ROMAR-783222 format. One line per field, with one value per residue (C-alpha): residue number from 1; residue in three letters; x, y, z. Coordinates in Angstrom, 2 decimals, decimal comma, always signed. Layout:
BEGIN
nr: NUM;...
rest: ALA;...
c1: X;...
c2: Y;...
c3: Z;...
end
This chain:
BEGIN
nr: 1;2;3;4;5;6;7;8;9;10;11;12;13;14;15;16;17;18;19;20;21;22;23;24;25;26;27;28;29;30;31;32;33;34;35;36;37;38;39;40;41;42;43;44;45;46;47;48;49;50;51;52;53;54;55;56;57;58;59;60;61;62;63;64;65;66;67;68;69;70;71;72;73;74;75;76;77;78;79;80;81
rest: MET;ALA;PRO;ASP;ASN;ASP;THR;ASP;ASP;PRO;GLN;GLN;GLN;SER;PHE;SER;THR;GLY;ARG;VAL;ILE;VAL;ALA;LEU;LEU;LEU;ILE;VAL;GLY;TYR;PRO;LEU;SER;VAL;GLY;PRO;PHE;MET;TRP;LEU;TYR;SER;ARG;ASP;ILE;VAL;PRO;MET;ILE;VAL;ALA;ILE;ILE;TYR;GLN;PRO;LEU;PHE;TRP;VAL;ILE;ALA;ILE;CYS;PRO;ASP;SER;VAL;GLN;ALA;ILE;PHE;HIS;TRP;TYR;ILE;GLY;TRP;TRP;ASN;GLY
c1: +276,81;+273,16;+272,41;+270,49;+266,80;+264,02;+261,09;+261,79;+261,04;+257,64;+257,26;+257,80;+255,85;+252,73;+253,23;+253,27;+250,28;+248,77;+249,68;+248,11;+244,80;+244,40;+245,32;+242,48;+240,12;+240,71;+239,99;+237,21;+235,92;+236,30;+234,11;+231,61;+231,28;+230,06;+226,59;+226,08;+227,53;+225,08;+222,02;+223,42;+223,77;+220,17;+219,06;+220,87;+223,16;+226,38;+227,13;+228,38;+231,63;+232,62;+231,77;+235,12;+236,85;+234,86;+235,99;+238,62;+236,11;+233,74;+236,16;+237,28;+233,49;+232,85;+235,33;+234,26;+232,42;+228,71;+228,01;+229,81;+228,36;+224,96;+226,22;+227,44;+224,37;+222,35;+224,16;+223,86;+220,31;+219,83;+221,12;+218,73;+215,63
c2: +145,65;+144,62;+142,09;+143,53;+142,45;+143,65;+142,31;+144,45;+147,66;+148,39;+149,84;+146,91;+144,92;+147,12;+147,22;+143,04;+143,51;+145,36;+143,17;+140,25;+141,97;+143,14;+139,16;+138,17;+140,82;+139,31;+135,94;+136,50;+139,56;+138,85;+135,93;+137,16;+140,27;+138,01;+137,92;+142,14;+141,89;+139,50;+141,98;+144,85;+143,50;+141,68;+145,45;+146,59;+148,95;+146,79;+145,91;+142,34;+142,83;+143,57;+139,65;+139,18;+140,05;+137,13;+134,59;+133,14;+132,62;+130,77;+128,38;+127,72;+127,04;+124,84;+121,98;+122,13;+119,52;+119,62;+120,77;+123,75;+124,18;+124,22;+126,59;+129,00;+129,42;+129,31;+132,61;+134,79;+133,15;+134,80;+138,14;+137,73;+137,41
c3: +222,68;+222,41;+219,38;+216,87;+216,71;+214,63;+216,82;+219,59;+217,41;+218,55;+215,09;+213,68;+215,85;+215,21;+211,20;+211,58;+213,52;+210,76;+208,33;+209,78;+210,36;+206,95;+206,06;+208,40;+206,84;+203,56;+204,12;+205,98;+204,18;+200,53;+200,45;+203,11;+200,30;+197,56;+199,41;+199,28;+195,68;+194,29;+195,84;+194,66;+191,17;+191,27;+191,60;+188,80;+191,15;+189,71;+186,20;+186,35;+185,09;+188,56;+189,42;+187,87;+191,32;+192,55;+189,58;+192,10;+194,99;+192,43;+191,25;+194,60;+195,61;+192,36;+193,60;+197,32;+198,49;+198,08;+201,55;+201,42;+198,09;+199,65;+202,15;+199,51;+197,87;+200,71;+201,83;+198,49;+198,26;+202,07;+200,35;+197,44;+199,92
end
């Protein structure tokens, strides 16, 4: 009798790959999306209440080294022109 191994199931592998892709998109996309948000906010297209989504990111940036904070502020400034 063959051992029951879930990793041999192509459907399970596809689901696992999908989860990894979604996680990577969130890890990269979440911080990068703050720039477009600030651009939209500066033009009164979205209300500031939406910024609550970015509060955890702002907390992390606040405890990062100055060099990381400078890059973050440059990125936001780049979007705001």
